[in-house]
N, C-alpha and C positions, 0 to 999 in steps of 0.2 A: 337616384338610382343609378343599380353599375350594369354596366354592359350588356351583362348577362340577360341582365333582367328584361331590358329591355329589345333583347334579341328572342325571347322567350314569351315575351305577350306583343309583341307590334308585329308579327306576322298582319297581310296588308289581308282587308274582307274585298273582294269585288263585289261592286254590287250594293256595296254600303259606303262606300268610300264620297265623299264629294270630288266631281268630275271634272274637267274640265267644263266651258262655257257648250251651249248645246247648240251652235252651226260649226262645218271647217270648210273657209277657204280654200276651196282648188282652183288655182294657179294654172289652164291651160292654155295648150295652144292651137284645138281645134274649137268652131263658132263658140259664143255661148248662148247660154241662153237667152239670156238679155246681156246689153250691154248700152253701155252710153260713147257712142264711136266719136264725137264730136269737142273737142276741149274749148277755151274760152278765147282762144287765137285764132278759130276757124280751123287749126289743123285733124287729122286724124290720130285719134288716139288708141292705143291699145289697152290703157286702164280700167280694166270688170274684172268682176270678183264671181266667179261662178261659187252660190248659197247649197251646201247639201246638208238635211240632218247627218247630227253627230248620232254611230249606230248603238248598237245594243252595249252594255257595261263590258260583259261578256266578252273574253277575248277569242271564244268561237264562233261565232255569230258573223254575219256580215249584212251590209245592207241590200236592200231592194236589187242594187246594178248585181251587187252578189251572188246572186240564191242559188246560181246553179254550183254554185262551190262551197262545198262544202265543205265540214272539222276532215272529214277523211278523206272525200278528196285531195283539199291541200294540204293532207300528208303524203296522201301518192303519190301531187306535184313536188313535189321538194317541202315545200314548204309547214316550220314547226310551230305550235304554239310558244307562248313563252312560260313555260317553265314556274313550276317552286322555286328549283335551282337558281337561276337569274335571281332572284328574293335572294337566298341566303347565301349565291359569292357579295353581291352589291352589301348589305349587310355584315360581310366580315370584313368590307373595309371602313366599315364607319366609323372606324380609330383616328385616319387619315385623311383629311379631306383631298393629298393630294396625289393618294391609291386611290379611296372611290372612283372617283371626276376621270383617271385610266381606267379604273375597270367599268364604270359605265360606256364610257367612248369606246373600248372595245367588246362591251358585250354587245352594243346596241349597232354596230355594227355584221358582228354575226349575224345575231339574230334578223339583223333586218337585209345584209345581204349588201353592204354600202362600202365605197370607196373610203371615207374616213368621216367621223362623227364629231362634233365638237361642243364642249356642253358649257354654257354660258351663263353664268351666275349671275346674281343682282348684287349688284354695289348700290344700296337704296342710299348710300349718302352724296354717294356722286350723281347720282344717275344714272350708274352706266353698265353696262353687260359684259362683263370679264371673262373668259375663255385661259382659264386657267394651263392649260397641254391643250396640243394639237397633237392628235395622231399621227398626224402627215407629220413623215419626216423634216422636218426644218432647224433653224436654231429660233426661231421666236419661242418661247417662256409666256408671256400672254397677250393677248389683245383686247382693249377697253373700244366697247362700242359706245356713242349714245343710245340713248332706249328708242330715237328719234329714226333708225340707222336704221337700213336694211332688211332683206325678211325676219331674221332675228328677233328687229325692233321692233317690226310690225306684228310681230306673237305674244309680244313684249306686251308692248300696246294695248292690244286687241283679242289679249289670252284663249284665242281661236289657232287649232290647225291651220298650217297649208303645205297644200300638197304642189310645189313647182315641174313641170316637166319639162317647162324647155324658159332656163332663167332668162334671157336675153329678148323676153319680148317680155319679162317683167320687172315695172316700175320699184318696187320694190330693191330690188337686188340690187348689193352695191359692190360694186367689181373693185376697189382701194381694196379688200382682203385678198384678192384673188392674184391684188398685184406685188402685193406684201409680201405673198405666204406663197407664191408662182405655182400654186393650185389653178385648175380651172375647172368651173363649176361648170356642170349642166343641169344638172336638176339637183333640186332641194325638194325633203322633207321635213319642216320642222312644228314642232310640238310644242304646246309651256309643260313646266313642271307646274303643280302645285297642290301644298301637303293637302293634309286633312282639315284643316282647319280653314284651305281657303284661304291662302298664302301664296300670293307670289313666289316661285323658289330661284328659274332660270328657268333659260331655253336652251331643248337641244336641236343641236341642228346635222342631221344626214344630207352627205351630197354624193351625188351618184350611183346613180342602180345599182350595180353590178348583174351584166345577163340582158339585162330590157334596156330601155329607149326610157325610162320613168320611176317610180315608188307607184304601187297599185295599193284598193281599193285595202289588200286583205295587208298590207304593209306599218297602215296607217292602223288600222285594227289593231293589230300587234303595238305602236307606237302607244294607242293608248294603255295601255295593259299595264307595258314597261316603265313607261312615265311614272305610275300610280306608285311602282316600284322605288327608282327613283327618289319619288318627292319624299317617300317614308326615309329611303336609309340615308339621305340627307338632313333631312329632318335631324334622322338618329345621328348623326355628326356634329349638328349644330348643336344640338344642346350637348352631348357628351364637351365638346371644345367651351363649353360656358360651365359644366363643370370643373374642367377640367378648368380653366381660368380663376373657377374660382377655388377651387384646391387651391392655385398657385401664391394666389392673394390671399388668400389666410396664413397660408405655409409661410411666407414673404412677411404678415403682418408679424408673425410667430416668432422667424428671424430677428427681425431688427428691433423687437420693443429689449429694452434696457434687460439687461438679465437680472442684475440685482432691485430696477423696479419691479417686479414681479415677487420677490421675497419678504414679506414680511424683516423689517431692520426691528427690533424688540428695543420698547421705549422706555424700559427699564437701561439699554447698553445704552441708547440717548443719553439720560438723563447723570449717568454714571460718571459719563465722559468730560457730560458739561461743568456736573458738578467740584468732578477730582482738580486737585492742581495737577499743573502741566509740570513733569519732570522735565527736571534739569539731563538733559544726556550721562554728562555723567552717573545717572544714580542705573542706568541699563547696564552703565558696564566704563571703566577707568580708558578703556582702549576703544573706547564707540566713536569717536575723532579721528580716529587711524586709517587709510586706505585698507592694512592688508586684515583689520580683522573683518571675520564672517557673519554680515547683520543676523543670521537668521537663528542663531546662539541663542536670540535675547528670549528665546521662546516662540509662541502660535501668533494663530493668526490676531487676537485681539493685544495680545504687547504688538504688535508691527500696526498699530493702527493708533495703538497711546503716544508708541516711536513716531509715527507721524504725525498726530500734534505738538512732540514735542521739537519736529524740524520745522515742522511751518511759525513754531512762536520762534525757534530760538536766532529763525534766519531773517529775525524781525516783520515778519507778511501779516501775521496778524492785527501787531499793533499799527502798521504802517497801513492798510487799508480798511480798519474796523473793523473786520472780518469778527460775525458773532458767532460767538463760541458754539453756541447749537446747534449751528449750519453749520460750521468744519466739520465738527462728531458728525454729522449726518450723513454732511457728504462722503465724508472717510466710510462709513459704515457701508452706505450704500455701493460706492466704490466696490471695496471689503465682498459685496456681496456678490458682483457682480461678473467674478473669476471663477468659474466653472472648476470644478475638479479631476485637474488634468493633469499630468506627470508635472509638465515645464511650468508652461503658460498660466502659471495661478499665482494667487496674489502674495505666498511670499517670494516668488517672482518680482514682483510688482515690486518688495517695500524692497529688494537687498537691492535695484536698481534705484528708488528713489536715495535712498541711504550713501548709494557713491555721488551721485549726482549732487545730493545733503553735500558730501563732503566734496566736491571741490565750486562748487557754491560758495564756501567763505570761503575759497583761496583768494590772493591778492591779485593771481590774474584774471581768473572770472569777475571777481568783484569793483574793479579797474574796467577790464574788456567789456563787460553789457550791462547794459541799465536794468532798473531792478524791474520792471514789465517782464524783461527775458527770464532774469532770476525764477520771476513767479510762474511764467507762462514755464520753461524747464521742471521746475520742480512738481506743477499740477500731471500735465505732461509723464514722468515718471513715474507716477502713479497710478496710470488710464491707458500706459500704451498698451497693454495689451489685454484691457476689457472687455470678459466672453469671446476671448479667446475661444475654437473649435480643437485646439489640438493635431488640426493639419496646415499643413500647408495654402498658400495662390496656390500653386500650380494646379492640387488635389479639387481645391474650391475648383477651378474655371474647368480642367479636365471632370466632375463631376453635374458643371455645369447649378450651382449649388442658387439655391434667391442669392445667395449675397454677393456670387460672381455676375449674376443677371444684372442688378444692382451695379454694379460696381467694372464690372470686366472691360468694358473703354474707359475709366480711367484709370487705369491701373492699381498697382496694390489694395489688391478684394480689403483684405482687412485691417491692412492698418485706416484703410478709410472707415470703413466699419467702427473698427477702435476710438476711432474721431468720433463720427457721428455718435457713439451713446455715452463720449465723455460729452458732448451738450444736450444732450439729454438731461443727463443726469443734473449738469448745469442751471437746470430748466427749470427744475423742482424748486416750484416757492423754498420748502428746508432744504435745501441745501448749495441755493444759492451762494457761495462762499465771495462774488466778485458783484453782490447786489452794491458796493459800497463808489468803486469803480463810472467814472464816467462813460460814458459811450465811446468816446475815440478811446481812451483803456480799453473797455470791454472787447470794443472789437479786435484792436491790437493783439489782447491774449492771448485769444481766438485763433487768431491770425494763428501767433509765433506758437500754442499750442498743434495748430493741424501741421505747419512747415516740419516740427519736429517728430514728431506721431509718423507723419512717413519715409521720415528720415532713417526712423528702426527698418524699413526693409531694406535685406540684406543685397538685393540686387539695385536699390535707387541710390544704398552708400555708395556702391561702389561705380558708379559713373561718376560720381560728384568725386571719386579719391583725386584726380589730378589736379582738379579747381585748389581741393584743402590742402595738397600738400603744394602749391604753388602757395598760398596764402604764408600756410610755417614758413617759408625758405624764404619770403622775404621781408616776414614779418610783419605781426601782428598787426591792422591801420584800426583802430579804435574810431575812424572818423568812417569808415566805407560800408554802408548799410551790406554789403555781400559779407564782406568777412564776418557782421557780426552775427548772420548770416552760416555760414561755412564753420565759424567755430561752436554751436548753439546745436547744428547739428553733428561734429565732432563728441559733442560734450553726450549727447542723448547716445549714439554708438557706447560711443564707449562706458556710460554706464552699464548700456544696455548685457555687453559682453564681459561686463565687471567680473564677472565669476570664475572670470578666466585667470583675475591675476590674483585670487587670495592667496593659501597655500592647498600643497596637489593633493591633497588629502580631501578639503572641500569642494577641490574645482573638482573631482574624478566623482567623488556623489552625482555635482550636480549632470557632470555628461553623462554618468547613468541614468539621469532623468528625462534629459533631451530622448537617449537611444529610445528608450522606453517608447515614448513618443512617436519619434522615429516611426517606431515597430509596427505600433499600433497601425500608424497608416497604411504604410506595407504590409499587413496583411487587411485591411480593408479594400487596397487598390489591387489583390489577389484573391479578396475574393470575385470582382469587378470585375476581372476577365483583365487584370492592365500588367506591368510588369512594375514597381517598383524600381526607383533606382537605389544603388547599390547600397547607399548610408540608412536610409528609407528598409532595408531587407534582414531580416533578421541571420535567415540563410547564409549572408552573401557578407556584410560590412563586416570588413575586419577594426572594429574601434579605436586603438591608439592611430594606424594611419591616417582613418579619414581626419582626426585634431589632427596630427601634421598637419595635412593638407590647408584647414580650416585658420589655425593658427599662422601660418606661413603667408595666404592668400589677404585675411581678412584680418584677424587678430593683432597679430604681431604690428604690421603697419601702422593700426591705429594708433596703439599706444606708443609708440616708438612718435610720434606725431602729438601726443599729448604732449606727455615728454620735453617736445618741444615747446610749444606754446607757452604751455603751465608747468612751470619748475618743479612745484611739487607732485607730478605726473611722475618724475623720475623711477618712484621706487613700484609702480603701481610694473612696470618697462621694463625694470628688472625681476617683476616675480612671474610675468607673464614667461618673459622670455627661458625664468629657471624653470615654469612647468612645461614652456615645448623641454626642453632637455630630461624632462621625466617621462612624456609620454614616450621619447624616442628611447629612451631605455625598457619602460617596458615592453616598445617594439620586440628590441632589441633582443631582450627577456626570455621570449615566447618564440621566438626564431633561435634561438641558442637550446630552448626542452624539444625543438624538431614539433611542435606541433601546430605550425601559421601556417594558412590563419586559423586564432582561437576566437572564435562562433559565439552569441549569447551576449550577456551582463556580467554571469557570473562571475570570472574572474579580476573583476572587481572591486569585489567583494574579498580577495584572499589578502587578508592581514601580515601573511609567512610571502608574499611575493609583492606587496606593497614598502615591507621592510627592504629588502633587496635591491628594490628600486628605485628609493632612498640615498642607502650604502654605497648605491656605484655611484647614481650622483656626487653624493662628497665628497669623493675617491676621485672622478674626475677632476669634482671642482679645485679639491687639493690639488691634486694634481698640477695643471696648470696656475694657479698661484705661485708654487714653491717651483715652476721652471719659470716664472717671471724674474721671480726673485734673487735667481740661481746658485735656487737650493739656498739660501739665508733664512727662510720664512719658517719664526714659528706663529700655526696655525693652531685658531682654537676659536670652537664651536659650540655654538649655543645644543644641547642633549635633543631631544625626540623628534622637535618638527626642526632641526638646520638643516637649511637650503632649501627646505620646503615652502616658507613665506621669502625672504630675502626682502622684508620689511624692513625700513626705515636702517638700516644695515649702517655701523659707526667705521670706518677702515682709519685705523691707524699701526702704522710700521707691517698695515698687508699680516692686521689681525682682524678676524672677525666677525664681531657678534651683534646678539642684536635685544637695543635697547628695550624692549619695553616686554622679553622675557625673562619669564621667573625660572623655564626651567637650569639643572641642573650643568656646567658647563666642562668637555673636555675637551683636552688635545688629542691632535694627529700626530 
């Protein structure tokens, strides 16, 4: 039921709702009607109670003691009845308990003319009364009282109103609250709040009647009606809170479900992948085992799944750990389904990252530097490292207070922790458990490594470890150091995640376009929410070449520089990303020369003529640098269209630069 429906259908009907107990205990300073003045120890006691019958439910009637004061006369004397407008104001604030409590205390003060009002709500679990808001100026935001303490405790226990004219003569008065708050209480009107079902909700306590020495019978009468309004609005607020919590839990459950687990994977696809022979990597491309090779070029989603089978098989994991082929097929298909259709953090990105990782896992540096479980964990982690990515950043998740942020914000790396949780859920599916032949210790070890390296893909986390990684590289890798193993794995994972930057410029530029499409989509959402997005997320401000240069200088180039030092086979990737930086710088220069900098949007990234200008400028600059270095005696031969865009597998001999695996025609500058 919506809040609007509650408000429309919940106006209280006086005279029909259950009311509090039928007697009002009036604590007075005048002689009681009946008294017991002797205590058990022989001393005189003023612990006496005067009982009066509760008056009519109507807010305008009075009891016999006040028959001479009718509704009209009370209005003439400045007393005003409890109007329906009070209830309307309360119900308007019933979506937020803190706001409602503040409204109740303010309305009660103004209605009954008291210096202060406190609303104590029942904490049923701890059997305490809790005042979350005191309207008297002070530092306290919460006071807790046992059910047995004070006038409020007495009212809560007896469910009976108390009108105390002199608190100093009241045995139930709890002076400790005055000591804490610094408030001086003289007289009290305290009444229970009981909802329509007869459930006790709390107690309202009004202190110090203004303009009089105590609260009147008419004040009691208004308090009874006001208590009905309070009970109704508080009940609505509690119900609304339950509805919100149920919705939040439902949303949370939906958010935490494995994206792929809710989508059926075709058993026909599973059968096909299981029954067909696993391809050799050479059948995907003769250059499939080259660092410069763009893996997306082999096809689309289904091809990526089959090629992933190839990589597991090539590294020996399927045989070494007796992986059931059908389970591996189901696992890979489920992981692929787990990726959302977002511009960049999708299944093709996961496959590209996994391909680069596969290349590193075949190098002597990694084969000798990491154990087999670490290598297995890296391959699985790369496949799953962005599973169920929403196309937004951790910062956006936190600012938007999404269910994921509520679940993981205290630990940091919100999305990365979610990716790991999704990975584990898939591995726990019986039909996808490719690790079922591992021992318990091996299984726990692999999951621990997967968690570590997926968390390492959070760039903010990576930046905190750069100093340690650099120290490891400079000192030399120690295979006996567990910390070095961890840092090496993190470096391999980060370089794999950024590997698109180490391909040819045309490929790198196309992937950058996807990245910024995703960024701009988030920026548009932030604008709709009234927030100001970061420059790189704002399609109206982002100058992509400049942002790319900053990112490469700060993050990407240092990563591949360290990779080249610790893994000699990574030298070509460092040269490639350095060359890509020159291309982005040339693109930035050309745009400035055109006089239309900054160029916004992404259309110019698809401009073939502009790309050729960038290529030519970098080619000439590289040629000039080489000739200058040889005192003008060098003959330079470059391969054709892709020259100096890859810098892959360079063969240097007498300053002649060739591309070993390039079949394009060569020409001489």
